[in-house]
C-alpha positions in Angstrom: 17.0 -18.1 6.9 16.0 -18.3 3.2 12.4 -18.0 2.2 11.2 -18.5 -1.3 8.9 -15.8 -2.6 7.9 -17.8 -5.7 4.2 -17.7 -6.2 3.6 -16.0 -2.8 0.7 -13.6 -3.0 1.8 -10.3 -1.6 -0.3 -7.2 -1.0 1.6 -3.9 -1.1 -0.6 -1.1 0.3 0.8 2.2 -1.1 2.7 0.5 -3.9 2.4 3.2 -6.6 5.5 5.2 -5.5 8.4 5.3 -3.1 9.3 2.4 -0.9 6.1 0.5 -1.8 6.9 0.7 -5.5 10.6 -0.3 -5.0 9.5 -3.2 -2.8 7.0 -4.4 -5.3 9.6 -4.5 -8.1 12.1 -6.5 -5.9 9.4 -9.0 -4.9 8.2 -9.5 -8.5 11.8 -10.1 -9.6 11.9 -12.8 -6.9 8.8 -14.6 -8.2 6.1 -13.1 -6.0 2.6 -12.5 -7.2 2.2 -8.8 -6.2 -0.9 -6.6 -5.9 -0.3 -3.0 -5.4 -2.8 -0.5 -4.1 -3.1 3.3 -4.2 -5.8 5.9 -3.6 -6.4 6.5 -7.3 -6.7 4.5 -10.6 -3.0 5.4 -11.2 -2.4 2.1 -9.4 -3.6 0.3 -12.5 -1.1 1.9 -14.9 1.8 1.5 -12.4 0.9 -2.1 -11.9 0.8 -2.8 -15.6 4.4 -1.3 -16.0 5.8 -3.5 -13.3 3.9 -6.7 -13.9 1.6 -6.5 -10.8 -2.1 -6.5 -10.2 -3.8 -3.4 -8.9 -6.6 -2.1 -6.7 -7.3 1.4 -5.5 -9.0 2.6 -2.3 -8.3 4.9 0.5 -6.9 3.1 3.5 -8.1 5.9 5.8 -11.6 4.9 5.0 -12.4 1.7 6.9 -15.5 0.7 4.8 -13.8 1.0 1.4 -10.7 -0.7 2.7 -12.7 -3.6 4.1 -14.6 -4.0 0.8 -11.4 -3.9 -1.2 -9.6 -6.5 0.9 -12.6 -8.8 0.8 -12.7 -8.5 -3.0 -9.0 -9.1 -3.4 -9.1 -12.3 -1.2 -6.3 -13.7 0.9 -2.5 -13.0 0.8 0.5 -14.7 2.1 2.1 -11.4 3.2 1.2 -7.7 3.4 3.6 -4.7 3.2 2.1 -1.4 4.4 3.7 1.6 2.8 0.7 3.9 2.4 0.8 7.5 3.7 1.2 11.1 2.8 4.2 13.0 3.7 3.7 15.5 6.4 5.6 18.7 5.6 9.3 18.4 6.0 9.5 21.7 7.8 9.2 22.6 11.5 6.6 21.1 13.7 5.2 24.5 14.3 4.5 25.0 10.6 2.7 21.6 10.2 -1.0 21.9 9.8 -3.1 19.8 12.1 -5.2 18.5 9.2 -2.0 17.3 7.4 -0.9 15.4 10.6 -4.4 13.9 11.1 -4.4 12.7 7.5 -1.0 11.1 7.9 -2.0 9.4 11.1 -5.3 8.1 9.5 -3.3 6.7 6.5 -0.3 5.2 8.3 -1.8 4.0 11.6 -5.5 3.5 11.0 -4.8 2.4 7.4 -2.6 -0.4 8.5 -5.1 -1.4 11.1 -8.0 -1.4 8.5 -5.9 -3.6 6.1 -4.8 -6.1 8.7 -8.0 -6.3 10.7 
């Protein structure tokens, strides 16, 4: 199945680095109108470099996420790549607070964006 991305509005949550950034660049090359998000204003400088729009908010915070999504308007597609890395060490050495943050960002963040 071939689907054209030309002029499709795509939101990439967590688009300032890693998989989110790489995905944004591929989508832009294929004609999509991409908006990337991040937790800080760094999103604006990254977006400018790749030809995207930007918004910054913390997906772990439901209120700020809802306000940002309402401000941004509708999208044809969303790609959720937000989330901090929990230590790459042993489970026993992982702090509970680090795991809680990762769950808030990855699970609840996706819920807040798509709600």
